[in-house]
N, C-alpha and C positions, 0 to 999 in steps of 0.2 A: 092969121093974126099969130106972133112969133112966142113961143114958148118962152119962158125964162128959164135958163139952164141952173139959176140957183133954188130951183125948190126946192124944198128941204122934204127929206124920204119920211114918209110915214113908217110910225113907231112899231114893229111887231115883234116876236120872239124871233122871227128868222133874222132879222135886222140888228137884233141886240148880239144875236151869236154871229155873225156876219158884216155887221158895219164897217166900214174902210175898207174894205176888201179891196175897192177899185184900186186903191194906190199902191197896193199889194200886187197887184197884175204885170208890175215894169220892176224886171228882178233886181233885187240891190246888188250894189255894187258889192264883191268879196272882200275882204282886208282880213290882214292877221289877225287871228284869234288869240289876241293879248291879253293883258290885264288892262289895258290902258282902253283898249275897243270895247271891253267888258261892259263897261258903264257905260257906253257911248251908245252900246247895242240895246243896255237894261233899260235905258231910259226912251229908248226909240220907242220898243217894243212893250213898254209896262203896261200900257191896257190891252195888249196881244196875251198878257203874263196873268191877269186878272182873269181874263176869261178861259183863260187855261187852268188857272186856280177853282172857275166855278163849276169846270167839267168834271174834276176829279173829285170836289166834294160832293156833287149830285152825282154822280154814277157809284158812288161808291155810300152811298146812301145806307146800307146796312148797319155803318158802321154808329150811324147816330142811336139807335137801339140798346146798342154794347155798354154807351157812353149812358144812355139814361139807365142799364140795368145797374151799369156801374156806381152811379149815384147814391143807390139807395130809394128813390122815389118809390116804388111798391115794395117796400120793405115792412115787416115789425118790428118794432121797437118791444125789447122782452128784457131780461136780466137773466146773467148764467153766473155758477161759483168758480171764484177765478182759481181754487183750490182743489184737485181731487180729495182732499179727504172731508171736505163739504160733507156728502150724502151720511158717511160716518158718525161727523160730530152731530148732523140736525138729528139722525134716529137716536143717540145716546140722550138726546136734550127732550124729548120727546118721554122720557123714564125717569132720566136722574138727575138732575139742574145742580152743581157742584160749583163751588167755586174754580176750581181745578175744569171742571166741560167745559164752562163758562170763558174763560181765560181761553181757552186753545179756540174757542167760536170765536171769539173775538178776534182773532189772530187769522186762523183759518176757514172764516164760514164768510169772509167778506165776498160779496156779490159783487158785479158789475154790470155796465149798459151795454147788450151787445143786438145787434139786428138781426132777426130771420128770412131769408129767402122767402117770395111766395109763389104762387101760380103764374101771375102777372110779371115779376121779375125773369122768370124760367121764359116762359115766353118771347119775353124782349131779348133774351141770348140766343135764345134760337133762332127771332128775324134777324140779331146781327150776325148769328153766324154765315147769312149770303154771301158777305163780302167775301168771303172763299169763291166766290162765280162771279164778282163784279171787279174785283181787285187787278188780275189778268186783263182785261179788255179794255180799263181805265186805263191804265198803264200802258200799254199796246199804241190806245188812238191818242192820246198828250203825247206819248212821246215822239210818235208820227209827224204831229204839230210842229214842235218844239226843235226836231232835228230840221223842218223845211226853214223854221225862224231862223236857228244855226246860218244853213243853206243860204240865207239870204232869198231863197224858193218863194213865191207865189204862195198865199196864205187861204183856206179857205176851209173854216172852223169843222162846221156841221161836215161838210163832205167829206173834207180832211178823217178825221175823225171815226166815221163808218167803214170809210174805205182800207184803212189798217187794220178795223177789228174783220173785219170781211176775208181779209186776204191772211189774216193770221187766228181764223177761228178755231183753230184745234189748238196750236203751242203756246197760245193766247191762255186759252185753258185751263193747261197743263202748267205752265211757266208760273202763271199767275196761283194755282195752288200749291205748287214747290215752293213759291215764293212767302204766302202766306204764313203756311205753315213752319219755314226758316223764321222769318222774323218772330213767329207767337214762340217759339221755340227760345228763339235768344229774349226778349223780353221774360220769359217765365225764369230760365236759367238766371240773368242779372238781378233778377229783382231776388229769386231768393238767396242768390250766393251774397246780392249786399245787405240780407236782414242777418247770417248768419258769417259777417266778418269778423268778429272778434276767433273763430276758428282759424287756427295758422292754415289748413288744408284748402279750406272755402275761399281764405285770402288767395290762395295760389291759382283755386279753379275762376274766383272771380274775374282776377287781370287775365286769366287764360281768355275766359269767355268775352271779356272787353274787347282784347284782342281780336279776335276770330269776329266781334261784330263788326268791327273797325274794316277789317278786310271785304267782309260781306255787304258791307253799305258800299263802299267801293265798284265791289263787283257787279252794282245794280246799276253805277254807272253806265255800262256797257251790253246789258242783260237784254233789254225792250231795243236797243239802238240795233244790236247786231240783226233779231229778230223781223227789225220793218225794215231789214234794207239786204242784208241776205237770206238765202235761203240755206238755211241751214240747221241741223239737228238739234233736239234741245242739249245732247250732250258736249256737242261742239259749240253752242252758246254758253253756254257753263264755263266750256276748257277756254275760250279765247276771251271771258271777260276775263276768268285766272291772269289770263298772259298780259293781256291788258291792263291788268292793276299793277302790275310788275314795269310794262313799259310803260305806263306813262302817269307816271310816281310823281314828278312834280306837280303837272297838271291834276292831278288826282287830290294833293295835298292841300292845294290852293284852293280845288272847290270843296274839300273837307271843311277847311277853315272856315270859308265864306259859308259854310251852311249853317255848323255850330254860329256863328256869328250872328246870322240871324236869326237862330234858335233863340239864341240869349236873351237876345232885343226883343223877340216877341214876350219871351215868357217874363221879361220884367216890364215892361210896357200893360203885359197882363197883371202882373202884381200890384203897382204903383196906380195905372188906370184902367181899371180893368173893363168900365164901358166899353173905353175905345180899341183895348185889347184882345177880346172877344172875337172882334171886327176882324183881326189881321189874316187867322187860319182859315176864315171863312171868303176873304179878299185877295190874298198873296201870297203867304207864307209857303205852302206846297206847289204852287204854281213856280215861285222864285226858287225855290231851293231843287226843283227837278231842271228851269233853265242853268241852273252853273253846275250840276251834275252833266246835263248835256252840251253845255257849251265847253264842258273841259273834255267829255271824250270822242266826240265827234268827230273831230278833226287829227287826235292822233289814229282812231280807225280808217278814215279819209287817206292818212301818210301814208298806214302801213297796208293798210288792204285794199285800197283803189287804187291808188295814182301810179305805184309801181305795171299794174297790169297795163294802165293808158301807154305809160312809158317806155313796153319792153314791147307793146303792139305798133307801136310807131317802127319800130326796128322790124319787126319778124309780122308780116300783115297774113300770116299762116297762123300764129295763133289761135287756140281757139280764144273766144273770150270767157272771161269768168260768169259765176251764176248770181246776179243782182236780183232781187227780190223787187227792186224797186231801185230808182235814181231819179225818181220824178220831183 
């Protein structure tokens, strides 16, 4: 008895992350990685980017505890004085109430509502700190998948994700820790200087920090791709990322503009349609932004670091091959 070839696959967790990979076994034709082909590639791989986004969100689950702590869900509501003279005036009012002291207390004795962190809040913050150990590995695994999508290679999500992490266990951890610390420092500096922009010196520091932030964001386009593609030290990964930030300035700025547009659109949707907007970060935002950065970065890496070696190898067969960590 013949078995129908149209039999539907049984749904399970594996098929959720690997469904549709049969069509990816045939390598897709490579075309120029320009703006026109980007939208075509993005539409073709839309479902794949949703899966990558899920890997990012689930892999970096500790950030959920940080969000819970920042919402003040477990904080205690209380009141506190607005002015440092409150305690002195309050003490005077206990012994001598006069029109003058009453007037002063009316001005400097005003209190405001405040929240106080509890033990549960600190526990959430401690659990959220685990992001420092997951961030690098998640970026390594998802970058490897996105790089293969850009190359037109077959994609096996679950296998490729863990394969990249196993091949980069030590460097993924080190670079991830450095990445989290630097991103945290940037956010802290921008927030601090933004709250003090009335002071001229802080205005200068604010714009310097913004410039450094943009430089580092563009450097991140290349850091993890270089790690999963070449056998380089952390220092050389950072150095080459800085070089590519300059060499690929046109592509980098286009990708950065796209990320800003997607981020702004997500913010507006969250603001006006919060029920729908809250789903975008969990389903597409991070995967789409990472794909834009990878789409801009990998062709430049291929042009500068990969193609020249193969062109020279055709002229000189005795030339030693470059050390690629993975070209599959």
